[in-house]
C-alpha positions as semicolon CSV with decimal commas, in nm:
position;residue;x (nm);y (nm);z (nm)
1;X;1,347;-1,659;-0,746
2;X;1,059;-1,906;-0,709
3;X;0,887;-1,805;-1,035
4;X;0,565;-1,955;-1,164
5;X;0,420;-1,950;-1,512
6;X;0,268;-1,607;-1,577
7;X;0,479;-1,420;-1,320
8;X;0,600;-1,082;-1,437
9;X;0,964;-0,981;-1,415
10;X;1,126;-0,643;-1,376
11;X;1,479;-0,560;-1,484
12;X;1,655;-0,326;-1,243
13;X;1,984;-0,147;-1,288
14;X;2,146;-0,018;-0,972
15;X;2,502;0,096;-0,915
16;X;2,608;-0,035;-1,256
17;X;2,468;-0,385;-1,194
18;X;2,160;-0,540;-1,349
19;X;1,910;-0,755;-1,161
20;X;1,601;-0,952;-1,256
21;X;1,331;-0,950;-0,989
22;X;0,972;-1,064;-0,945
23;X;0,761;-0,755;-1,026
24;X;0,489;-0,839;-0,770
25;X;0,744;-0,866;-0,490
26;X;0,903;-0,537;-0,593
27;X;0,561;-0,370;-0,587
28;X;0,473;-0,509;-0,244
29;X;0,809;-0,400;-0,105
30;X;0,761;-0,046;-0,237
31;X;0,412;-0,024;-0,088
32;X;0,540;-0,148;0,249
33;X;0,817;0,112;0,242
34;X;0,570;0,388;0,151
35;X;0,339;0,295;0,439
36;X;0,616;0,246;0,696
37;X;0,543;0,454;1,007
38;X;0,198;0,564;0,895
39;X;0,013;0,362;1,161
40;X;0,213;0,533;1,432
41;X;0,162;0,873;1,271
42;X;-0,215;0,816;1,267
43;X;-0,219;0,673;1,619
44;X;-0,333;0,328;1,508
45;X;-0,241;0,080;1,780
46;X;-0,453;-0,223;1,691
47;X;-0,711;-0,361;1,447
48;X;-0,997;-0,183;1,623
49;X;-0,827;0,152;1,561
50;X;-0,813;0,064;1,190
51;X;-1,182;-0,036;1,189
52;X;-1,272;0,291;1,362
53;X;-1,067;0,492;1,110
54;X;-1,238;0,318;0,815
55;X;-1,580;0,391;0,966
56;X;-1,486;0,755;1,019
57;X;-1,362;0,797;0,661
58;X;-1,673;0,627;0,521
59;X;-1,898;0,850;0,734
60;X;-1,715;1,163;0,615
61;X;-1,740;1,056;0,250
62;X;-2,109;0,980;0,292
63;X;-2,164;1,324;0,445
64;X;-1,972;1,490;0,160
65;X;-2,181;1,308;-0,102
66;X;-2,507;1,395;0,069
67;X;-2,399;1,761;0,081
68;X;-2,326;1,747;-0,293
69;X;-1,951;1,790;-0,253
70;X;-1,821;1,467;-0,389
């Protein structure tokens, strides 16, 4: 399991069997699964598309704050 001092463990029971797993790896895996397909859904093809999306979201949030809505 390649554990280091201070690593957190999670105990999982699935189909009547118990497993011990690295909690950080479980969390990363769940996040990856949750985000699977989202880039395609949003039309993000490359890093520049991500940068443009971040700029757009920041601009919208700034506009909302300046209008007193957030």
